[in-house]
C-alpha positions in Angstrom: -30.7 42.2 -19.9 -29.0 39.3 -18.1 -26.6 38.0 -19.9 -26.6 34.2 -19.3 -23.1 33.5 -21.3 -21.9 34.8 -17.7 -21.0 32.1 -14.8 -23.8 32.2 -12.1 -23.2 32.0 -8.8 -26.5 31.1 -6.5 -26.6 33.2 -3.0 -29.2 31.9 -1.8 -32.1 29.3 -2.2 -35.5 30.6 -0.7 -38.1 27.2 -0.4 -41.7 28.1 -0.2 -44.7 26.6 1.9 -46.6 25.8 -1.2 -45.6 22.3 -2.4 -42.3 22.6 -3.8 -41.9 26.8 -5.3 -37.9 27.9 -4.5 -36.6 31.2 -5.6 -32.9 31.7 -6.7 -31.1 35.0 -5.8 -28.1 34.5 -8.2 -25.5 37.1 -9.3 -23.3 36.4 -12.2 -19.7 37.3 -12.9 -21.0 40.7 -14.7 -22.2 41.4 -10.9 -25.9 41.5 -12.4 -28.1 40.7 -10.4 -31.2 38.5 -10.2 -34.4 35.9 -9.0 -35.2 32.6 -10.5 -38.1 31.3 -9.7 -39.2 27.6 -9.9 -43.2 27.2 -9.1 -44.4 24.3 -7.6 -45.7 21.7 -9.9 -47.8 19.4 -7.4 -51.1 22.2 -7.0 -53.1 22.5 -9.9 -55.8 24.4 -8.7 -54.7 28.4 -8.8 -56.4 31.6 -9.0 -55.4 33.7 -12.1 -53.4 36.3 -9.7 -50.9 33.7 -8.5 -47.7 32.1 -10.8 -48.6 29.5 -13.3 -47.9 26.6 -11.3 -44.6 24.4 -13.0 -43.3 27.2 -14.6 -39.9 29.3 -14.3 -39.9 33.0 -13.6 -37.1 35.5 -14.3 -37.7 38.6 -11.6 -41.2 37.9 -11.2 -41.4 37.6 -15.7 -42.5 34.1 -17.0 -40.2 32.5 -19.1 -41.4 30.7 -22.0 -40.7 26.9 -22.5 -38.3 25.9 -24.3 -37.1 28.9 -25.6 -33.3 30.1 -26.2 -33.7 32.3 -22.7 -35.1 29.2 -20.8 -31.8 27.2 -22.4 -29.5 29.7 -21.2 -31.0 29.7 -17.5 -31.0 26.1 -17.3 -27.7 25.4 -18.7 -26.2 27.9 -16.7 -27.8 26.4 -13.5 -26.4 23.3 -13.7 -23.1 24.8 -13.3 -23.5 27.1 -11.2 -21.9 27.7 -7.8 -24.3 27.4 -4.5 -22.4 29.8 -2.2 -24.3 28.0 1.1 -23.0 24.3 0.0 -25.8 22.7 1.5 -26.5 19.8 -0.3 -30.2 19.8 0.8 -30.4 23.4 -1.8 -27.8 21.2 -4.3 -31.1 18.6 -4.4 -33.7 21.1 -4.1 -32.5 22.6 -7.6 -31.5 19.5 -9.7 -34.8 18.0 -8.8 -35.9 21.8 -10.7 -33.7 21.2 -13.0 -34.4 17.5 -14.0 -38.5 18.3 -14.1 -37.4 21.0 -16.5 -36.0 18.7 -18.8 -39.5 16.4 -18.7 -41.7 16.2 -21.3 -44.4 16.5 -18.2 -42.8 20.0 -18.1 -44.7 20.4 -21.2 -48.0 17.7 -20.7 -48.9 19.3 -17.4 -49.8 22.8 -18.4 -53.4 21.3 -19.3 -53.9 20.4 -15.3 -54.0 24.2 -14.6 -57.2 24.6 -13.6 -57.5 28.6 -13.0 -60.0 29.2 -10.0 -62.0 33.3 -9.8 
């Protein structure tokens, strides 16, 4: 179990060419390494084996919306240190954190069209 009471360092941010997904390669003060993925929220037509648009994944497992775990993750990410100190990385992360805080984060799940 990842300890989200421990400060997070974002070692790397990977931006995907799918319309906005980003993967954060992270480590906490306890040297636990993990990945957090914010899946794009642009394209709502997806195949069943793809990650759900607009959702957050921790180590490839979907995180329940508005759960205690999600709240802990978001709170720690807001104060996390980004190793690259790149303004674009910070902007991408801020956009994802802002989106998760909106009502649209919950509402747009009804837009998903599952393809075969």
